[in-house]
KEDOLO-956412 format. One record per residue (C-alpha): x, y, z; residue number from 0; residue in one letter. Coordinates in pm, 1 decimal. Each point is the difference from the previous one (the first is absolute). Example, Ala and Ser with C-alpha at 12.3 -4.5 7.8 and 13.67 -1.06 7.14 Angstrom:
# KEDOLO-956412
         c1         c2         c3   num   residu
     1230.0     -450.0      780.0     0        A
      137.0      344.0      -66.0     1        S
END
This chain:
# KEDOLO-956412
         c1         c2         c3   num   residu
    -1537.7     -301.3     -439.0     0        E
     -388.7       -3.0     -183.2     1        R
     -117.3     -216.9      194.2     2        I
       27.3      264.2      365.4     3        S
     -154.0      274.8     -273.4     4        E
     -281.7     -195.8      -97.2     5        I
      -44.0      -70.2      397.2     6        H
       56.0      365.6       64.2     7        G
     -311.4       66.9     -314.3     8        H
     -226.2     -251.3      225.6     9        I
       95.2      145.8      317.9    10        G
     -139.0      261.2     -158.8    11        E
     -289.6      -77.7     -156.4    12        M
     -158.8     -173.2      374.0    13        I
       28.6      337.2      138.5    14        D
     -200.2      178.3     -231.0    15        E
     -231.8     -261.8       61.4    16        I
      -23.5      -36.3      338.3    17        E
      -28.7      397.0       -9.7    18        N
     -297.7      -43.2     -190.0    19        F
     -136.7     -231.0      177.9    20        K
       31.5      201.9      271.0    21        E
     -161.8      297.2     -157.0    22        K
     -295.3     -195.4     -138.9    23        F
      -68.9     -201.9      326.8    24        S
       49.3      401.4      181.8    25        S
     -312.4       68.2     -303.2    26        I
     -208.4     -255.0      101.3    27        E
      -27.0      123.4      357.4    28        K
      -86.1      314.6     -107.9    29        K
     -278.7     -162.2     -240.8    30        V
     -127.7     -163.6      283.5    31        K
       28.0      209.7      302.0    32        S
     -181.1      263.8     -292.3    33        D
     -264.3     -226.5      -44.4    34        G
END
């Protein structure tokens, strides 16, 4: 039970990292097109 709990937390963290990467790359594209 504990292991699956930890896996759930890791999954959430990975989701947040992926979301952050997407936001960052979209900001990067904006900066490049503006510059």
